[in-house]
C-alpha positions in Angstrom: -9.7 -38.0 -12.2 -13.4 -37.0 -11.9 -16.0 -37.1 -14.7 -15.9 -33.3 -15.2 -12.2 -33.3 -15.8 -12.5 -36.2 -18.2 -15.1 -34.3 -20.1 -13.0 -31.2 -20.3 -10.0 -33.2 -21.5 -12.2 -34.4 -24.4 -13.1 -30.8 -25.1 -9.4 -29.9 -25.0 -8.4 -32.6 -27.4 -11.2 -31.7 -29.8 -10.2 -28.0 -29.7 -6.6 -28.8 -30.5 -7.6 -31.1 -33.4 -9.9 -28.5 -34.9 -7.1 -25.9 -34.6 -4.4 -28.1 -36.1 -6.5 -29.2 -39.1 -8.0 -25.8 -40.0 -6.8 -23.8 -43.0 -4.6 -20.7 -42.4 -6.4 -18.1 -44.5 -6.0 -14.6 -43.2 -9.0 -12.6 -42.1 -8.7 -10.4 -45.2 -9.1 -13.5 -47.4 -12.0 -15.2 -45.7 -14.4 -13.2 -43.6 -16.5 -16.2 -42.9 -13.7 -17.8 -40.9 -14.6 -18.0 -37.2 -12.5 -15.8 -34.9 -9.9 -18.0 -33.3 -9.0 -17.2 -29.7 -6.3 -19.3 -28.0 -6.4 -20.0 -24.3 -3.0 -21.1 -22.9 -2.8 -22.5 -19.4 -1.0 -25.2 -17.5 -3.3 -28.2 -18.0 -0.7 -30.7 -16.9 2.0 -30.4 -14.2 1.9 -29.1 -10.6 -0.1 -26.0 -11.5 -2.8 -27.9 -13.5 -5.6 -27.2 -10.9 -5.3 -23.5 -11.7 -5.0 -24.2 -15.4 -8.2 -26.2 -15.4 -9.9 -23.4 -13.5 -8.9 -21.0 -16.3 -10.4 -23.5 -18.8 -13.7 -23.8 -17.0 -14.0 -20.0 -16.8 -13.4 -19.7 -20.5 -15.7 -22.6 -21.4 -18.7 -21.2 -19.4 -18.3 -17.8 -21.2 -18.1 -19.4 -24.6 -21.3 -21.3 -23.8 -23.1 -18.4 -22.3 -26.2 -17.6 -24.4 -26.2 -14.0 -23.1 -24.4 -11.5 -25.4 -23.3 -14.2 -27.8 -24.5 -12.5 -30.9 -21.4 -12.0 -33.0 -23.2 -12.1 -36.3 -23.2 -15.0 -38.8 -19.7 -14.2 -40.1 -18.1 -13.5 -36.7 -18.5 -16.8 -34.7 -15.7 -17.3 -32.2 -13.9 -20.5 -31.6 -11.8 -21.3 -28.5 -8.5 -23.1 -29.0 -7.0 -24.5 -25.9 -3.3 -25.2 -25.4 -1.1 -26.5 -22.6 2.1 -24.7 -21.6 2.7 -27.0 -18.6 3.4 -23.9 -16.4 6.9 -23.8 -18.0 8.4 -20.7 -19.6 10.0 -22.8 -22.4 6.6 -24.4 -23.1 5.0 -21.0 -23.1 7.4 -19.8 -25.8 6.8 -22.9 -27.9 3.0 -22.5 -27.7 3.2 -18.8 -28.5 5.4 -19.5 -31.5 3.0 -22.1 -32.8 0.1 -19.7 -32.4 2.0 -16.9 -34.2 2.4 -19.0 -37.3 -1.4 -19.2 -37.8 -2.5 -15.9 -39.3 -6.2 -16.6 -38.6 -5.4 -16.5 -34.8 -6.6 -13.1 -33.6 -6.0 -13.3 -29.9 -4.4 -15.2 -27.0 -5.4 -15.4 -23.4 -2.9 -16.5 -20.8 -0.7 -17.5 -19.1 -1.2 -18.5 -15.5 2.3 -17.6 -14.2 4.3 -14.4 -14.6 7.4 -16.2 -16.0 5.3 -17.9 -18.7 3.6 -14.6 -19.5 6.8 -12.6 -19.8 8.4 -15.3 -21.9 5.5 -15.2 -24.5 4.7 -11.5 -24.7 7.6 -10.6 -27.1 6.3 -13.4 -29.5 2.7 -12.1 -29.4 4.0 -8.6 -29.9 6.1 -9.5 -32.9 3.2 -11.4 -34.5 0.8 -8.5 -33.7 -1.6 -10.9 -31.9 -3.8 -9.4 -29.2 -2.8 -10.8 -25.8 -5.0 -10.6 -22.7 -3.2 -11.4 -19.4 -5.9 -12.2 -16.9 -4.2 -13.7 -13.9 -0.4 -13.1 -13.8 0.4 -10.7 -11.1 4.1 -11.1 -10.3 7.2 -9.0 -10.5 7.8 -7.6 -14.0 4.2 -7.4 -15.1 3.9 -3.7 -14.3 6.9 -3.0 -16.6 5.4 -4.7 -19.6 5.4 -2.5 -22.7 3.6 -4.0 -25.6 1.0 -2.4 -27.8 -0.8 -5.7 -28.2 -0.9 -6.8 -24.5 -3.7 -5.8 -22.1 -3.6 -6.8 -18.5 -7.0 -7.2 -16.8 -5.6 -7.8 -13.3 -3.4 -5.7 -11.0 0.2 -6.7 -10.5 1.6 -7.3 -7.0 3.2 -3.8 -7.0 0.0 -2.2 -8.3 -2.0 -3.8 -5.5 0.4 -2.4 -2.9 0.2 1.1 -4.4 -3.6 1.0 -4.6 -3.8 -0.2 -1.0 -1.8 2.8 0.1 -4.3 4.9 -1.7 -7.2 3.1 0.0 -5.7 3.5 3.5 -5.1 7.2 3.0 -8.1 8.3 1.0 -10.9 6.0 2.3 -9.8 5.1 5.8 -7.9 8.3 6.6 -5.2 6.3 8.2 -2.1 8.4 9.0 0.5 5.8 9.9 1.3 2.2 8.9 3.6 -0.5 10.1 4.9 -2.3 7.1 6.2 -5.9 7.8 8.0 -7.2 4.7 9.6 -10.6 4.2 13.1 -10.7 2.8 12.1 -12.2 -0.5 11.6 -10.9 -4.1 7.9 -10.6 -3.4 8.4 -8.8 -0.1 10.7 -6.2 -1.7 8.3 -5.6 -4.6 5.4 -5.0 -2.3 7.5 -2.9 0.1 8.9 -0.6 -2.5 5.6 0.0 -4.2 3.8 0.7 -1.0 6.6 3.1 0.2 6.6 5.0 -3.1 2.9 5.6 -3.0 2.8 6.3 0.7 5.3 9.1 0.3 3.0 10.7 -2.4 0.0 10.3 0.0 1.8 11.6 3.1 1.5 8.3 5.0 3.9 7.7 7.8 5.4 4.2 7.3 7.6 2.2 9.7 9.3 -0.4 7.5 10.2 -3.6 9.5 12.1 -6.5 7.9 11.2 -10.1 8.7 13.6 -12.9 7.8 12.1 -15.2 5.1 10.5 -18.5 6.1 10.8 -19.6 8.9 10.5 -16.0 10.0 12.7 -16.4 13.0 12.6 -12.7 14.0 8.8 -12.3 13.7 8.2 -11.9 17.4 10.6 -9.0 17.6 9.1 -7.4 14.4 5.6 -7.6 16.0 6.9 -5.9 19.2 8.3 -3.1 17.0 5.1 -2.8 15.0 3.0 -2.4 18.1 5.3 0.1 19.7 4.9 2.6 16.9 1.0 2.5 17.5 0.3 2.6 13.8 -3.2 2.7 12.4 -2.7 -0.5 10.4 -0.2 -3.2 9.6 0.5 -4.0 5.9 2.0 -7.5 5.3 4.3 -7.3 2.3 4.7 -11.0 1.8 2.8 -14.3 1.2 0.0 -16.0 3.2 2.5 -17.9 5.5 3.8 -14.6 7.0 0.3 -13.1 7.3 -1.0 -16.2 9.0 1.8 -16.3 11.6 1.4 -12.6 12.2 -2.4 -12.7 12.9 -1.8 -15.8 15.2 0.8 -14.0 17.3 -0.8 -10.5 17.6 -2.4 -9.8 20.9 -6.2 -10.1 20.9 -6.9 -6.8 22.6 -7.5 -3.1 21.8 -3.8 -2.7 20.8 -4.3 -4.9 17.8 -4.3 -2.8 14.6 -6.1 -4.1 11.5 -3.9 -6.3 9.2 -3.9 -5.7 5.5 -2.6 -7.8 2.6 -2.8 -8.5 -1.1 -4.8 -11.0 -3.2 -2.6 -13.8 -1.7 -4.6 -13.6 1.5 -7.9 -14.3 -0.4 -6.9 -18.0 -0.6 -7.7 -21.3 1.1 -4.0 -21.5 2.1 -4.2 -18.4 4.3 -7.5 -19.4 5.9 -6.3 -22.8 6.7 -3.0 -21.5 8.2 -4.6 -18.7 10.2 -7.6 -20.6 11.3 -9.9 -18.6 13.6 -7.4 -15.8 13.7 -8.3 -15.0 10.0 -11.3 -13.0 11.3 -10.9 -9.3 10.9 -8.1 -9.5 8.3 -8.4 -7.1 5.4 -7.1 -7.9 1.9 -7.2 -6.6 -1.6 -10.0 -8.7 -3.1 -9.8 -9.8 -6.7 -13.5 -9.2 -7.3 -16.0 -6.5 -6.5 -18.9 -8.8 -6.0 -21.5 -8.1 -3.3 -24.6 -10.0 -2.1 -26.9 -8.3 -4.6 -24.7 -8.8 -7.7 -27.2 -10.9 -9.6 -25.1 -11.5 -12.6 -22.3 -12.9 -10.5 -24.5 -15.1 -8.4 -26.3 -16.5 -11.4 -22.9 -17.4 -13.0 -21.7 -19.0 -9.7 -24.8 -21.2 -9.6 -24.5 -22.2 -13.2 -20.7 -22.8 -12.9 -20.9 -24.9 -9.8 -23.8 -26.9 -11.1 -22.1 -27.6 -14.4 -18.5 -28.3 -13.3 -18.9 -29.4 -9.6 -16.1 -27.0 -8.6 -16.2 -23.8 -6.5 -16.1 -20.7 -8.7 -12.8 -19.0 -7.9 -11.3 -15.7 -9.0 -9.0 -17.4 -11.5 -12.1 -18.6 -13.4 -13.8 -15.3 -13.0 -10.8 -13.4 -14.5 -10.6 -15.8 -17.4 -14.3 -15.4 -18.0 -13.8 -11.6 -18.2 -10.9 -12.0 -20.6 -13.1 -14.0 -23.0 -16.0 -11.6 -22.6 -13.7 -8.6 -23.4 -12.5 -10.2 -26.6 -16.0 -11.3 -27.7 -17.2 -7.7 -27.1 -14.4 -6.3 -29.1 -15.0 -8.7 -32.0 -18.7 -7.8 -32.1 -17.9 -4.1 -31.9 -15.0 -3.8 -34.3 -14.5 -6.9 -36.3 -12.4 -10.0 -36.1 -8.8 -8.9 -36.7 -6.1 -7.9 -34.2 -5.9 -4.3 -35.3 -9.6 -3.5 -35.0 -9.8 -5.4 -31.7 -6.8 -3.4 -30.4 -8.5 -0.1 -31.3 -11.8 -1.2 -29.6 -10.0 -2.3 -26.4 -7.9 0.9 -26.2 -11.1 2.9 -26.3 -11.9 1.5 -22.9 -9.9 4.3 -21.4 -12.1 5.7 -18.6 -14.5 4.6 -15.9 -17.3 6.3 -17.9 -16.9 3.9 -20.8 -15.6 0.8 -19.0 -16.8 -2.7 -19.9 -18.8 -4.2 -16.9 -16.8 -7.3 -16.1 -17.6 -9.9 -13.5 -14.5 -9.0 -11.4 -15.3 -5.3 -11.8 -15.4 -2.6 -14.5 -12.6 -3.0 -17.1 -10.8 0.0 -18.5 -7.1 0.5 -19.3 -4.3 3.0 -18.8 -2.4 4.1 -22.0 0.1 1.2 -21.8 -2.5 -1.5 -21.4 -2.6 -2.1 -17.7 -5.9 -2.2 -15.7 -6.9 1.2 -14.4 -9.4 0.0 -11.7 -8.5 0.7 -8.1 -8.5 -2.0 -5.5 -11.5 -3.3 -3.6 -10.8 -4.3 0.0 -12.7 -7.1 1.8 -12.6 -8.1 5.5 -12.8 -11.8 6.5 -15.8 -12.2 8.8 -15.1 -15.8 9.9 -17.4 -17.3 7.3 -16.5 -15.3 4.2 -15.0 -12.1 2.7 -17.2 -9.0 3.1 -16.5 -6.1 0.8 -15.7 -2.8 2.5 -16.3 0.8 1.5 -14.8 1.3 -1.9 -12.7 4.3 -3.2 -14.3 6.7 -5.7 -13.1 5.7 -9.2 
């Protein structure tokens, strides 16, 4: 365990102790009480690397001197809890939070299963819940007046990508290679639904789930239809094998995928064949985004870790709550009203990952940003009008 992780564990223990020994006065009784925000992430177990990335993103925003002015009676305090990446653990943490009336908001969880397990508890307790990184099946169907999702679900990424291909690139036909898995079917169905609305011609081609034994035949079929693009409805393993097996000539159409391709896993599996791949990118950074570059430098100097999109999205979730507390006060109902007022691109909050505004049911309204892998990094492409 390196020194940075040891230091963060000390912070975690201190936060939990402060939380467990504090009084439980409601906001109405004690307006001097700091606003308590819970961050719930897997800080132990197989997903702990991602959980610690969430914690680092939260800590750097809480320590950021810029825009910290919450007023003398509105100081915010971060409380950090470990759900171990387990749905049962997520429910137990959510129940413990809901018993403390001075807790105004919760940020988490990493996984979709943990998030879906905890949402009914936050909803019943009327605690504001920000979901910054969970993208899996079921998130798009969440219906809770207290939950706001600051990231697109898998299905929403596929739908927005169909929009991007049609509106921005003027592509007319797409070969859709989908793996026979729950993820593959969610991406396929969402892409097909939006494609029909946009008038895209789509050839849907099934690929057996790992080890993808019929991939060669699927590629032959995809190339035969002479589509303007190939959309990979699956994980990084399928995408990596696909780009490795496609011919390197003029017949090779551009390959598109979701956030899952913006990962070390995909780049390691695909190697040099990663170059030219397009993917929905979690962030809208570009080379002249000074705020983002300044944060990256500060983050990597302080923690000795690369700033990833998990940390960025958690930073934005904290930033959203601090903004709402400053604007409307430190209670869940006023925070909810302030966040719901972010309902158009014109009055969006300028987050690090991109502008934040919401649809009526609390899902992120921002369209996708697409990036192409150049061989040395991801370069943002032309964006849709929002």
